[in-house]
Every structure is written in structure tokens, then in C-alpha cells.
Short mmCIF file of the C-alpha atoms (twelve columns), coordinates in Angstrom:
data_MODEL
# 
_entry.id   MODEL 
# 
loop_
_atom_site.group_PDB 
_atom_site.id 
_atom_site.type_symbol 
_atom_site.label_atom_id 
_atom_site.label_alt_id 
_atom_site.label_comp_id 
_atom_site.label_asym_id 
_atom_site.label_seq_id 
_atom_site.Cartn_x 
_atom_site.Cartn_y 
_atom_site.Cartn_z 
_atom_site.pdbx_PDB_model_num 
ATOM 1  C CA . MET A 1  -20.436 14.101 -2.770  1 
ATOM 2  C CA . ASN A 2  -17.491 15.540 -5.176  1 
ATOM 3  C CA . SER A 3  -16.445 17.959 -2.550  1 
ATOM 4  C CA . GLN A 4  -15.369 14.972 -0.245  1 
ATOM 5  C CA . LYS A 5  -13.944 13.165 -2.618  1 
ATOM 6  C CA . TRP A 6  -12.198 16.699 -3.480  1 
ATOM 7  C CA . ILE A 7  -11.491 16.894 0.361   1 
ATOM 8  C CA . LEU A 8  -10.561 13.459 0.585   1 
ATOM 9  C CA . LEU A 9  -7.995  13.532 -2.199  1 
ATOM 10 C CA . VAL A 10 -6.476  16.495 -1.059  1 
ATOM 11 C CA . SER A 11 -5.587  15.313 2.335   1 
ATOM 12 C CA . THR A 12 -4.557  11.907 1.378   1 
ATOM 13 C CA . VAL A 13 -2.362  14.301 -1.259  1 
ATOM 14 C CA . VAL A 14 -0.947  16.786 1.392   1 
ATOM 15 C CA . LEU A 15 -0.186  13.366 3.603   1 
ATOM 16 C CA . LEU A 16 2.350   11.711 1.418   1 
ATOM 17 C CA . THR A 17 4.435   15.138 1.001   1 
ATOM 18 C CA . LEU A 18 4.513   14.789 4.903   1 
ATOM 19 C CA . VAL A 19 5.256   11.273 4.747   1 
ATOM 20 C CA . SER A 20 7.738   11.327 2.585   1 
ATOM 21 C CA . PHE A 21 9.952   14.099 3.597   1 
ATOM 22 C CA . LEU A 22 9.180   12.882 7.267   1 
ATOM 23 C CA . PHE A 23 10.227  9.366  7.021   1 
ATOM 24 C CA . LEU A 24 11.032  8.329  3.422   1 
ATOM 25 C CA . PHE A 25 13.412  10.646 2.921   1 
ATOM 26 C CA . SER A 26 15.841  10.715 5.935   1 
ATOM 27 C CA . GLN A 27 19.250  11.939 5.492   1 
ATOM 28 C CA . GLY A 28 21.683  9.083  4.553   1 
ATOM 29 C CA . LYS A 29 20.094  6.006  3.709   1 
ATOM 30 C CA . SER A 30 20.104  4.593  0.091   1 
ATOM 31 C CA . ASN A 31 19.411  0.705  1.185   1 
ATOM 32 C CA . PRO A 32 17.570  -1.256 0.324   1 
ATOM 33 C CA . MET A 33 19.117  -0.730 -3.475  1 
ATOM 34 C CA . LEU A 34 16.666  -1.589 -6.704  1 
ATOM 35 C CA . GLY A 35 18.869  -2.619 -8.770  1 
ATOM 36 C CA . PRO A 36 21.803  0.019  -9.609  1 
ATOM 37 C CA . VAL A 37 19.389  2.423  -8.334  1 
ATOM 38 C CA . PRO A 38 19.356  4.202  -4.911  1 
ATOM 39 C CA . TYR A 39 16.651  3.535  -2.631  1 
ATOM 40 C CA . VAL A 40 15.821  7.656  -2.945  1 
ATOM 41 C CA . PHE A 41 15.607  7.777  -6.856  1 
ATOM 42 C CA . TRP A 42 13.374  4.920  -6.441  1 
ATOM 43 C CA . VAL A 43 11.331  5.865  -3.479  1 
ATOM 44 C CA . SER A 44 11.456  9.634  -5.508  1 
ATOM 45 C CA . PHE A 45 9.840   8.246  -8.124  1 
ATOM 46 C CA . LEU A 46 7.308   6.099  -7.053  1 
ATOM 47 C CA . VAL A 47 5.729   8.943  -4.804  1 
ATOM 48 C CA . THR A 48 5.701   11.303 -8.350  1 
ATOM 49 C CA . CYS A 49 3.927   8.825  -10.000 1 
ATOM 50 C CA . ILE A 50 1.128   9.072  -7.421  1 
ATOM 51 C CA . VAL A 51 1.152   12.079 -6.869  1 
ATOM 52 C CA . VAL A 52 1.177   12.753 -10.556 1 
ATOM 53 C CA . VAL A 53 -1.718  9.964  -10.564 1 
ATOM 54 C CA . LEU A 54 -3.758  12.027 -7.722  1 
ATOM 55 C CA . THR A 55 -3.501  15.581 -9.732  1 
ATOM 56 C CA . PHE A 56 -5.257  13.462 -12.731 1 
ATOM 57 C CA . VAL A 57 -7.812  12.300 -10.416 1 
ATOM 58 C CA . GLY A 58 -8.371  15.707 -9.107  1 
ATOM 59 C CA . SER A 59 -8.885  17.028 -12.330 1 
ATOM 60 C CA . ARG A 60 -11.537 15.119 -12.717 1 
ATOM 61 C CA . ILE A 61 -13.292 15.091 -9.514  1 
ATOM 62 C CA . PHE A 62 -13.101 19.013 -9.137  1 
ATOM 63 C CA . PRO A 63 -15.993 20.397 -7.002  1 
ATOM 64 C CA . HIS A 64 -16.377 24.306 -8.364  1 
ATOM 65 C CA . LEU A 65 -16.122 22.738 -11.944 1 
ATOM 66 C CA . ASP A 66 -20.299 21.871 -11.861 1 
ATOM 67 C CA . SER A 67 -21.018 25.029 -10.715 1 
ATOM 68 C CA . ASN A 68 -19.472 26.763 -13.979 1 
ATOM 69 C CA . LYS A 69 -21.493 24.979 -16.247 1 
ATOM 70 C CA . LYS A 70 -25.003 25.263 -14.758 1 
# 
């Protein structure tokens, strides 16, 4: 079961990365603003936070961790 969760997690990170660089971070896009903060900065901050959380979850469900405990 952990292996399926791991594959889903890795797929999510890869998909998030591709969507971020292909669609979210398009050149010349500065609107909408979040206060005085430009679009690219706050969206990249949000994507980074999501990747950090997914990395933490991945460290907890790494499938090969079980084989080292036996």
C-alpha cells in the first residue's frame, strides 16, 4: 500500500512542477497582485510550500523504509 501512495506522491510532485513551469510562471504575467506582492512571487511561494509538505509526507511513507526494519 505504501508503494501506491509513494507513486501517487511522486506523480503529484512531477505534475505540480510541470504545471508550474508551463502555465503558472508564464513570462510577463504580473497580475493578479496580492497586496504589493507580484503574482510570480506569491504563486512560487505557494508552490514551494506545497512541495515541502509533499516532501515531508514522502519521508514518512517511503516504501523501502519497511524493508530496512526487518
